[in-house]
C-alpha positions in Angstrom: -28.4 -148.2 92.6 -27.7 -144.7 93.8 -30.7 -144.4 96.1 -33.2 -142.6 93.8 -35.8 -145.1 92.6 -37.6 -142.6 90.5 -34.5 -141.8 88.5 -36.1 -142.8 85.2 -39.6 -141.6 85.9 -39.1 -138.0 84.6 -40.7 -136.7 81.4 -39.3 -138.0 78.2 -41.3 -135.6 76.0 -39.6 -132.3 75.1 -39.9 -129.4 77.6 -41.5 -126.1 76.5 -39.9 -124.5 73.5 -38.6 -121.5 75.5 -37.1 -123.8 78.2 -33.6 -124.3 76.7 -31.5 -125.2 79.8 -31.6 -127.4 82.9 -32.9 -125.7 86.0 -31.9 -126.0 89.6 -35.4 -127.0 90.7 -35.6 -129.9 88.2 -32.1 -131.1 88.7 -32.8 -131.2 92.5 -36.1 -132.9 91.8 -34.2 -135.7 90.0 -31.7 -136.0 92.9 -34.6 -136.2 95.4 -36.2 -139.1 93.4 -38.9 -137.0 91.8 -40.6 -137.2 88.4 -41.0 -133.6 87.4 -37.9 -133.2 85.3 -36.8 -133.6 81.7 -34.1 -135.6 80.0 -31.9 -132.4 79.8 -32.1 -132.2 83.6 -31.5 -135.9 84.1 -28.4 -136.2 81.9 -26.1 -133.7 83.8 -27.6 -134.9 87.1 -26.6 -138.5 86.2 -23.1 -137.4 85.3 -22.9 -135.5 88.6 -24.0 -138.7 90.5 -21.4 -140.7 88.7 -18.8 -138.3 89.9 -20.3 -137.9 93.4 -22.3 -141.1 94.3 -23.2 -139.7 97.7 -25.1 -136.8 96.1 -28.7 -138.1 96.2 -28.5 -139.2 99.9 -26.9 -136.0 100.8 -29.5 -133.7 99.2 -32.3 -135.7 100.9 -30.5 -135.3 104.2 -30.2 -131.6 103.7 -33.9 -131.4 102.9 -34.8 -133.3 106.0 -32.5 -131.1 108.1 -34.4 -128.0 106.9 -37.7 -129.6 107.8 -36.5 -130.6 111.2 -35.1 -127.2 111.9 -38.2 -125.4 110.8 -40.3 -127.7 112.9 -38.1 -126.9 115.9 -38.4 -123.2 115.3 -42.2 -123.6 115.1 -42.2 -125.5 118.4 -40.4 -122.5 119.9 -43.0 -120.0 118.6 -42.2 -119.3 115.0 -45.4 -119.0 112.9 -44.3 -117.3 109.6 -42.0 -118.9 107.0 -40.8 -117.7 103.6 -39.3 -120.5 101.6 -37.1 -118.7 99.1 -36.3 -120.8 96.0 -38.6 -123.5 97.3 -38.2 -125.8 94.3 -40.6 -128.5 93.1 -42.8 -130.0 95.8 -41.7 -133.0 97.8 -43.8 -134.1 100.7 -43.8 -133.1 103.4 -43.8 -129.5 102.5 -42.9 -126.8 105.1 -46.5 -126.0 105.8 -47.1 -129.7 106.6 -44.1 -129.6 109.0 -45.5 -126.5 110.7 -49.1 -127.6 111.1 -48.6 -129.9 114.2 -46.8 -127.1 116.1 -48.5 -124.0 114.8 -51.8 -124.6 112.9 -52.1 -120.8 112.8 -48.8 -120.5 110.8 -48.4 -118.8 107.5 -46.1 -120.0 104.7 -45.1 -118.3 101.4 -43.3 -120.5 98.8 -41.3 -118.5 96.3 -39.6 -119.6 93.1 -38.9 -118.3 89.6 -39.1 -121.6 87.7 -42.4 -121.9 85.8 -42.5 -125.6 86.3 -42.5 -125.0 90.1 -45.6 -122.8 89.7 -47.6 -125.5 88.0 -46.7 -128.3 90.3 -46.8 -126.4 93.6 -50.1 -124.8 92.7 -51.6 -128.3 92.3 -50.0 -129.4 95.6 -51.4 -126.4 97.5 -54.9 -126.9 96.0 -55.1 -130.5 97.4 -53.5 -129.7 100.7 -55.7 -130.1 103.8 -53.3 -128.2 106.1 -54.9 -125.5 108.4 -51.7 -123.4 107.7 -52.3 -120.4 105.4 -50.2 -120.9 102.3 -49.3 -118.9 99.3 -47.1 -119.1 96.2 -45.2 -116.3 94.6 -43.6 -116.5 91.2 -40.6 -114.2 91.6 -36.8 -114.1 91.3 -35.1 -114.0 94.7 -32.1 -112.4 93.1 -34.3 -109.3 92.8 -35.5 -109.0 96.4 -38.0 -106.2 95.7 -39.9 -108.6 93.4 -40.6 -110.6 96.5 -40.7 -108.0 99.3 -42.9 -105.5 97.4 -45.3 -108.2 96.1 -49.0 -108.0 97.2 -48.9 -111.8 97.4 -46.3 -111.5 100.2 -48.3 -108.7 101.8 -51.4 -110.9 101.8 -49.6 -113.9 103.4 -46.8 -112.6 105.6 -46.7 -109.8 108.1 -43.1 -108.5 107.9 -43.7 -106.5 111.1 -43.6 -109.8 112.9 -40.7 -112.3 113.1 -40.3 -114.5 110.0 -38.2 -117.6 109.2 -36.4 -117.2 105.9 -35.4 -120.5 104.4 -32.6 -120.7 101.7 -32.5 -124.5 101.2 -29.9 -125.5 98.6 -30.3 -122.1 96.9 -27.4 -119.7 97.6 -24.8 -121.9 95.9 -26.6 -121.2 92.6 -26.0 -117.5 93.0 -22.9 -115.4 92.3 -21.0 -113.9 95.3 -22.5 -110.5 94.6 -26.0 -111.9 94.3 -25.6 -113.9 97.5 -24.5 -111.0 99.6 -27.2 -108.7 98.2 -29.9 -111.3 98.8 -28.9 -112.1 102.3 -28.5 -108.4 103.1 -31.8 -107.2 101.6 -34.0 -109.9 103.1 -32.3 -109.4 106.4 -33.1 -105.6 106.2 -36.7 -106.3 105.4 -37.6 -108.6 108.3 -38.2 -107.7 111.9 -35.9 -108.4 114.9 -36.4 -111.9 116.2 -36.5 -113.3 112.7 -34.5 -116.4 111.8 -32.5 -117.6 108.8 -32.2 -121.3 107.8 -29.6 -122.2 105.2 -28.1 -125.2 103.5 -25.2 -124.6 101.1 -23.0 -126.8 99.0 -19.3 -126.9 99.7 -16.0 -128.5 98.4 -14.6 -128.7 101.9 -15.5 -132.3 102.6 -15.1 -133.9 99.1 -13.1 -131.4 97.0 -12.7 -133.2 93.7 -16.2 -134.7 93.4 -17.9 -131.5 94.4 -15.7 -129.4 92.1 -16.5 -131.7 89.2 -20.2 -131.7 90.1 -20.3 -127.9 90.1 -18.6 -127.9 86.7 -21.0 -130.4 85.2 -24.1 -128.5 86.4 -22.7 -125.1 85.5 -22.0 -126.2 81.9 -25.6 -127.6 81.7 -26.9 -124.1 82.6 -27.3 -124.6 86.4 -24.7 -122.2 87.7 -23.2 -123.8 90.9 -20.8 -122.1 93.2 -19.8 -124.3 96.2 -18.3 -122.2 99.0 -16.0 -122.9 101.9 -17.3 -122.8 105.5 -15.4 -119.6 106.0 -17.0 -117.9 103.0 -20.5 -118.9 104.1 -19.8 -117.8 107.6 -18.5 -114.4 106.4 -21.6 -113.7 104.3 -24.1 -114.7 107.0 -22.2 -112.9 109.8 -22.3 -109.6 108.0 -26.1 -109.5 108.4 -27.1 -112.1 111.0 -26.1 -113.6 114.4 -25.2 -117.2 113.9 -26.8 -119.7 116.4 -24.3 -122.3 117.8 -22.8 -124.4 116.3 -22.7 -121.9 113.5 -22.0 -123.1 110.0 -21.7 -126.8 110.4 -22.3 -130.1 108.5 -25.9 -131.3 108.9 -26.4 -134.8 110.1 -23.0 -135.3 111.6 -24.5 -135.7 115.1 -26.5 -138.6 113.8 -23.4 -140.3 112.5 -23.6 -139.3 108.8 -20.4 -138.5 107.0 -20.3 -134.9 105.7 -20.2 -134.9 101.9 -21.8 -132.0 100.2 -23.1 -129.2 102.5 -23.0 -126.9 105.4 -26.1 -125.8 107.2 -26.7 -122.9 109.6 -29.4 -121.2 111.6 -29.1 -117.5 112.4 -31.2 -114.8 114.1 -31.7 -111.1 113.6 -31.0 -109.4 116.8 
């Protein structure tokens, strides 16, 4: 129908009592065809897909772009990755992508959603990758909760270059939070580090994406699509964009841009 065969495979039993709203991780899980979401996540996501039928294919394309980009960075020497707002696990995970290029790599997955902690812990326990992996339950909008964590210190060496990944994350933050997060993580990593970003926009499909943002925000998943110029301005304050800069992922492969921009940047 809309390209997500697992759409009705989520949990129909109630979520935990203190879990009163939809979450970005579970809504994205639904859009990616996963099963680790609840009815309260599925309902607004289905309304969003009715408004923007291209959404499931677009979010899968964004996820694949991130994997391909991280693999390319690893092929050129990158060996440390921090996946910020990693979301629920969908194979292959970034440590699986890194392993063929850098079996000595180190990956830290970070998220604040309790459901991510449970599912990702299970995925990491059964993983056979040689890559050193870790999971940190922390809120990226409070960068010190990540940067000062002993879990990070035990997994990642910030004195060496790091790839920071913000995959479909920054559009869930306010303008102030986005600038603070990009700035503080930039300040914390060493020269030669890279930034990998995908970010929703209204530039390509204004009405459907504006309505999608409204639906998700009213369901408790704050969503702030930004223009290419806005995303460029935030990134360029703290990073050097790699050509072609902020651009639609997948266009070179003939895909129509629908939801997102993507960018790679480096710390000089």
